[in-house]
N, CA, C and O atoms as a Tinker XYZ file with bonds, in Angstrom:
   200  protein
     1  N      3.828000   44.524000  -39.411000    73     2
     2  CA     3.863000   44.237000  -40.853000    64     1     3
     3  C      2.521000   43.290000  -40.833000    63     2     4     5
     4  O      2.400000   42.358000  -40.038000    81     3
     5  N      1.825000   43.539000  -41.517000    73     3     6
     6  CA     0.286000   42.566000  -41.736000    64     5     7
     7  C      0.985000   41.565000  -42.686000    63     6     8     9
     8  O      2.078000   41.719000  -43.232000    81     7
     9  N      0.233000   40.622000  -42.767000    73     7    10
    10  CA     0.427000   39.547000  -43.874000    64     9    11
    11  C     -0.600000   39.501000  -44.943000    63    10    12    13
    12  O     -1.782000   39.657000  -44.637000    81    11
    13  N     -0.303000   39.332000  -45.976000    73    11    14
    14  CA    -1.178000   39.528000  -47.156000    64    13    15
    15  C     -2.354000   38.591000  -46.799000    63    14    16    17
    16  O     -2.044000   37.573000  -46.180000    81    15
    17  N     -3.663000   38.784000  -47.097000    73    15    18
    18  CA    -4.604000   37.941000  -47.295000    64    17    19
    19  C     -4.640000   37.056000  -48.466000    63    18    20    21
    20  O     -4.092000   37.399000  -49.513000    81    19
    21  N     -5.299000   35.856000  -48.336000    73    19    22
    22  CA    -5.026000   34.753000  -49.140000    64    21    23
    23  C     -6.545000   34.939000  -50.114000    63    22    24    25
    24  O     -7.665000   34.636000  -49.702000    81    23
    25  N     -6.262000   35.447000  -51.329000    73    23    26
    26  CA    -7.133000   35.303000  -52.168000    64    25    27
    27  C     -7.798000   34.058000  -52.957000    63    26    28    29
    28  O     -7.185000   33.234000  -53.637000    81    27
    29  N     -9.172000   34.104000  -52.719000    73    27    30
    30  CA    -9.479000   32.922000  -53.370000    64    29    31
    31  C     -9.440000   32.522000  -54.685000    63    30    32    33
    32  O    -10.001000   33.253000  -55.501000    81    31
    33  N     -8.888000   31.502000  -55.072000    73    31    34
    34  CA    -8.581000   31.190000  -56.538000    64    33    35
    35  C     -9.731000   30.562000  -57.085000    63    34    36    37
    36  O    -10.487000   29.746000  -56.557000    81    35
    37  N     -9.757000   31.200000  -58.540000    73    35    38
    38  CA   -10.801000   30.811000  -59.218000    64    37    39
    39  C    -10.761000   29.209000  -59.508000    63    38    40    41
    40  O    -11.765000   28.522000  -59.696000    81    39
    41  N     -9.475000   28.762000  -59.510000    73    39    42
    42  CA    -9.167000   27.353000  -59.952000    64    41    43
    43  C     -9.506000   26.422000  -58.623000    63    42    44    45
    44  O     -9.302000   25.209000  -58.574000    81    43
    45  N    -10.036000   27.188000  -57.607000    73    43    46
    46  CA   -10.219000   26.140000  -56.407000    64    45    47
    47  C    -11.558000   26.319000  -56.199000    63    46    48    49
    48  O    -12.077000   27.363000  -55.805000    81    47
    49  N    -12.374000   24.825000  -56.587000    73    47    50
    50  CA   -13.944000   24.813000  -56.476000    64    49    51
    51  C    -14.465000   24.893000  -55.024000    63    50    52    53
    52  O    -13.724000   24.712000  -54.057000    81    51
    53  N    -15.616000   25.140000  -54.939000    73    51    54
    54  CA   -16.248000   25.176000  -53.692000    64    53    55
    55  C    -17.001000   24.045000  -53.808000    63    54    56    57
    56  O    -17.241000   23.656000  -54.951000    81    55
    57  N    -17.547000   23.257000  -52.614000    73    55    58
    58  CA   -18.251000   22.124000  -52.679000    64    57    59
    59  C    -19.211000   21.969000  -51.435000    63    58    60    61
    60  O    -18.895000   22.476000  -50.358000    81    59
    61  N    -20.569000   21.155000  -51.619000    73    59    62
    62  CA   -21.195000   20.816000  -50.697000    64    61    63
    63  C    -21.195000   19.575000  -50.679000    63    62    64    65
    64  O    -20.579000   18.878000  -51.486000    81    63
    65  N    -22.030000   19.076000  -49.564000    73    63    66
    66  CA   -21.907000   17.514000  -49.078000    64    65    67
    67  C    -23.320000   17.394000  -48.883000    63    66    68    69
    68  O    -23.961000   18.195000  -48.202000    81    67
    69  N    -23.892000   16.257000  -49.557000    73    67    70
    70  CA   -25.180000   15.791000  -49.400000    64    69    71
    71  C    -25.519000   14.326000  -49.219000    63    70    72    73
    72  O    -25.037000   13.556000  -50.050000    81    71
    73  N    -26.238000   13.854000  -48.304000    73    71    74
    74  CA   -26.385000   12.357000  -48.269000    64    73    75
    75  C    -27.258000   11.625000  -49.256000    63    74    76    77
    76  O    -27.626000   10.457000  -49.135000    81    75
    77  N    -27.570000   12.503000  -50.318000    73    75    78
    78  CA   -28.312000   11.957000  -51.333000    64    77    79
    79  C    -28.306000   12.712000  -52.640000    63    78    80    81
    80  O    -28.519000   13.920000  -52.536000    81    79
    81  N    -28.078000   12.171000  -54.001000    73    79    82
    82  CA   -28.361000   13.012000  -55.206000    64    81    83
    83  C    -29.536000   12.498000  -55.823000    63    82    84    85
    84  O    -29.884000   11.327000  -55.669000    81    83
    85  N    -30.200000   13.367000  -56.556000    73    83    86
    86  CA   -31.477000   13.133000  -57.211000    64    85    87
    87  C    -30.956000   13.326000  -58.870000    63    86    88    89
    88  O    -30.247000   14.206000  -59.360000    81    87
    89  N    -31.557000   12.227000  -59.455000    73    87    90
    90  CA   -31.099000   11.925000  -60.784000    64    89    91
    91  C    -32.003000   12.601000  -61.609000    63    90    92    93
    92  O    -33.116000   12.887000  -61.167000    81    91
    93  N    -31.619000   12.941000  -62.936000    73    91    94
    94  CA   -32.912000   13.693000  -63.616000    64    93    95
    95  C    -34.022000   13.242000  -63.797000    63    94    96    97
    96  O    -34.974000   14.013000  -63.912000    81    95
    97  N    -34.201000   11.724000  -63.875000    73    95    98
    98  CA   -35.222000   11.015000  -63.790000    64    97    99
    99  C    -36.111000   11.159000  -62.577000    63    98   100   101
   100  O    -37.199000   10.612000  -62.757000    81    99
   101  N    -36.005000   11.600000  -61.668000    73    99   102
   102  CA   -36.320000   11.662000  -60.039000    64   101   103
   103  C    -36.059000   10.602000  -59.539000    63   102   104   105
   104  O    -37.076000   10.184000  -58.985000    81   103
   105  N    -34.972000    9.708000  -59.394000    73   103   106
   106  CA   -34.432000    8.566000  -58.778000    64   105   107
   107  C    -33.586000    9.158000  -57.807000    63   106   108   109
   108  O    -32.802000   10.014000  -58.217000    81   107
   109  N    -33.591000    8.783000  -56.219000    73   107   110
   110  CA   -32.966000    9.492000  -55.482000    64   109   111
   111  C    -31.991000    8.201000  -55.086000    63   110   112   113
   112  O    -32.385000    7.116000  -54.658000    81   111
   113  N    -30.722000    8.571000  -55.319000    73   111   114
   114  CA   -29.459000    7.499000  -54.843000    64   113   115
   115  C    -28.663000    8.194000  -53.323000    63   114   116   117
   116  O    -28.044000    9.252000  -53.214000    81   115
   117  N    -28.913000    7.332000  -52.464000    73   115   118
   118  CA   -28.333000    7.508000  -51.246000    64   117   119
   119  C    -26.810000    7.221000  -51.191000    63   118   120   121
   120  O    -26.388000    6.397000  -52.003000    81   119
   121  N    -26.040000    7.728000  -50.437000    73   119   122
   122  CA   -24.489000    7.432000  -50.323000    64   121   123
   123  C    -24.312000    6.339000  -49.566000    63   122   124   125
   124  O    -23.360000    5.590000  -49.782000    81   123
   125  N    -25.014000    6.157000  -48.794000    73   123   126
   126  CA   -24.728000    5.034000  -47.729000    64   125   127
   127  C    -24.790000    3.621000  -48.476000    63   126   128   129
   128  O    -24.155000    2.611000  -48.177000    81   127
   129  N    -25.800000    3.807000  -49.628000    73   127   130
   130  CA   -25.941000    2.479000  -50.517000    64   129   131
   131  C    -24.284000    2.121000  -51.192000    63   130   132   133
   132  O    -23.787000    1.008000  -51.358000    81   131
   133  N    -23.813000    3.173000  -51.425000    73   131   134
   134  CA   -22.145000    3.139000  -52.048000    64   133   135
   135  C    -21.171000    3.070000  -50.804000    63   134   136   137
   136  O    -19.966000    3.163000  -51.036000    81   135
   137  N    -21.510000    2.949000  -49.785000    73   135   138
   138  CA   -20.606000    2.920000  -48.698000    64   137   139
   139  C    -19.963000    4.203000  -48.042000    63   138   140   141
   140  O    -19.053000    4.116000  -47.218000    81   139
   141  N    -20.610000    5.642000  -48.551000    73   139   142
   142  CA   -20.062000    6.905000  -48.562000    64   141   143
   143  C    -21.175000    7.329000  -47.200000    63   142   144   145
   144  O    -22.063000    6.575000  -46.801000    81   143
   145  N    -20.932000    8.438000  -46.741000    73   143   146
   146  CA   -21.557000    9.211000  -45.837000    64   145   147
   147  C    -22.260000   10.242000  -46.504000    63   146   148   149
   148  O    -23.339000   10.627000  -46.054000    81   147
   149  N    -21.609000   10.888000  -47.855000    73   147   150
   150  CA   -22.231000   11.922000  -48.411000    64   149   151
   151  C    -21.541000   12.186000  -49.761000    63   150   152   153
   152  O    -20.315000   12.138000  -49.863000    81   151
   153  N    -22.275000   12.439000  -50.695000    73   151   154
   154  CA   -21.693000   12.953000  -51.720000    64   153   155
   155  C    -21.198000   14.246000  -52.013000    63   154   156   157
   156  O    -21.884000   15.219000  -51.699000    81   155
   157  N    -19.776000   14.440000  -52.735000    73   155   158
   158  CA   -19.394000   15.670000  -52.687000    64   157   159
   159  C    -19.621000   16.279000  -53.985000    63   158   160   161
   160  O    -19.173000   15.711000  -54.982000    81   159
   161  N    -20.419000   17.634000  -54.117000    73   159   162
   162  CA   -20.854000   18.065000  -55.141000    64   161   163
   163  C    -20.319000   19.508000  -55.410000    63   162   164   165
   164  O    -20.586000   20.430000  -54.638000    81   163
   165  N    -19.586000   19.667000  -56.485000    73   163   166
   166  CA   -18.953000   21.013000  -56.791000    64   165   167
   167  C    -20.067000   22.162000  -57.039000    63   166   168   169
   168  O    -21.047000   21.851000  -57.715000    81   167
   169  N    -19.969000   23.367000  -56.564000    73   167   170
   170  CA   -20.760000   24.416000  -56.930000    64   169   171
   171  C    -19.898000   25.591000  -57.470000    63   170   172   173
   172  O    -18.679000   25.671000  -57.316000    81   171
   173  N    -20.588000   26.389000  -58.046000    73   171   174
   174  CA   -20.134000   27.589000  -58.814000    64   173   175
   175  C    -20.181000   28.741000  -57.697000    63   174   176   177
   176  O    -21.173000   28.946000  -56.998000    81   175
   177  N    -18.983000   29.467000  -57.617000    73   175   178
   178  CA   -18.892000   30.543000  -56.956000    64   177   179
   179  C    -19.638000   31.823000  -57.526000    63   178   180   181
   180  O    -19.011000   32.457000  -58.375000    81   179
   181  N    -20.665000   32.200000  -57.232000    73   179   182
   182  CA   -21.397000   33.499000  -57.436000    64   181   183
   183  C    -21.037000   34.728000  -56.854000    63   182   184   185
   184  O    -21.889000   35.605000  -56.999000    81   183
   185  N    -19.836000   35.106000  -56.125000    73   183   186
   186  CA   -19.468000   36.213000  -55.704000    64   185   187
   187  C    -18.902000   37.320000  -56.991000    63   186   188   189
   188  O    -17.788000   37.230000  -57.506000    81   187
   189  N    -19.775000   38.189000  -57.297000    73   187   190
   190  CA   -19.659000   39.041000  -57.886000    64   189   191
   191  C    -19.404000   40.352000  -57.387000    63   190   192   193
   192  O    -20.334000   41.140000  -57.221000    81   191
   193  N    -18.193000   40.657000  -57.129000    73   191   194
   194  CA   -17.854000   41.886000  -56.378000    64   193   195
   195  C    -17.487000   43.309000  -57.136000    63   194   196   197
   196  O    -17.070000   44.326000  -56.582000    81   195
   197  N    -17.751000   43.118000  -58.557000    73   195   198
   198  CA   -17.528000   44.397000  -59.425000    64   197   199
   199  C    -18.577000   45.134000  -59.522000    63   198   200
   200  O    -18.541000   46.175000  -60.178000    81   199
């Protein structure tokens, strides 16, 4: 008997991690300056399997 696969929930966001972020004015902010190793950035899931 096979177990059902866990479907990815739309409410479950995906993230990427970057050591810096760039502001709209072009200023680069480093996570290290804020005591972090990286910034967690949510990204949209573009899987359109329909």
